[in-house]
N, C-alpha and C positions, 0 to 999 in steps of 0.2 A: 754285720755289714762291713765294717772297717775296724781295724785295730786301734787307730788313732783318730779322735774326733775331727781333726783338721783334714783328714784324707777323704771325708765324705764330701762329694762335689757341692751339695746344697747346704752345707753347714756354715753357720756364722762364726765358727770357731776361729778361723784365720783372722777375721776382722776383730773379734773380741779379745783374742789371746795374743795376737801379734801386731795388731794395728794396721793390717792390710786394708786398703781401700776396697769397699764393696758398695756399689750404688743402691743395693736393695736392703742394706742393713741400717736400721735406725737405732741408735743406742737407747736402751731401756733405762728408766730411772733407777731401777735396782742395780743394773750394771754400772751406771755412772756413780752410784753410791759406794761401790767397792773401794774407791780411793779418789783422791783429788787430782793427782798427776797421772798422765797417760801410762807411763811405764809401770807405775805402782799398780794401776788398775789392770793392766795386761797380766802382770805377775799374779795378782790376787785371783783373777779369772782362771789362769792356768792351774793354780792350786786346787780349784774346785774339781779338777779331773785327776788329781794325784792318786786317789784311792780307787782300786778296782772293785767292781761289784762281785759278790760271791756268786758262785754258780747257782745256788739255791734261789737267791734273790732275783737273778737274771731270769731263771725259769719261771718264777712267780710273775714277773713283769710280762713275760711272753704269754703265759696262760690268761692273765687278766686282760691284756690287750686283745688277744685273739678271741676271747669269749665275751668281750664287752662287759667285764666285771670291774668292780671298784677295788682298788688296792689300798688298804688301810686297816685300822683297828676294827674289831667287830662293831663297836659303837658308831664309828664313822660310816661303815657299810650300811648299818641300819638307818642312819640319818639320811643317807643318799637314797636308799631304797624307799623310804617314806616320801621323799621329795619327788621321786620318779614314779612311784606307784607300781614298782616291780622289784623282783629279787635282783640284787646286784652282786651276788657271789655264786660260786659254782655249786650246783645242786647234785643230788645223786642221779646217776644215769637211769634212763628208763622211765616208764610211765608209773605214776603212783598207784599203789594197790587200791582197789575199790573196797569201801567199807560194806560189810554185810550185816544187816540187822539181825537180832535174835530170832525173829519168826522165820526169816529166810534160812538161817542156819539149821533150824529144826526141820524144815522141809527138805533140806539137802541130806539130812541124816536118814530120812525115811527111805 
């Protein structure tokens, strides 16, 4: 979408990282806990964006977002699946193969 978070029109980055006034941004307690002083808080927030995501992780984010899947450890994925009552990870494409019982297999061989 954009190369720099502050370039996105609807981002709160300018308010949180630079202290620019934004009437729709309400500081979150986690944000306020980054530092006591404004300038230190702005700097701490900017440091959160210092590292670039790897291409692989970015692709995984996109796949999970587009597919409605959970992104996390296998244990976390199973926990969320149990809560939702549905699979929360990417499955194999196509329809599952039907199981054929032994009697039906014998009839097919005739």
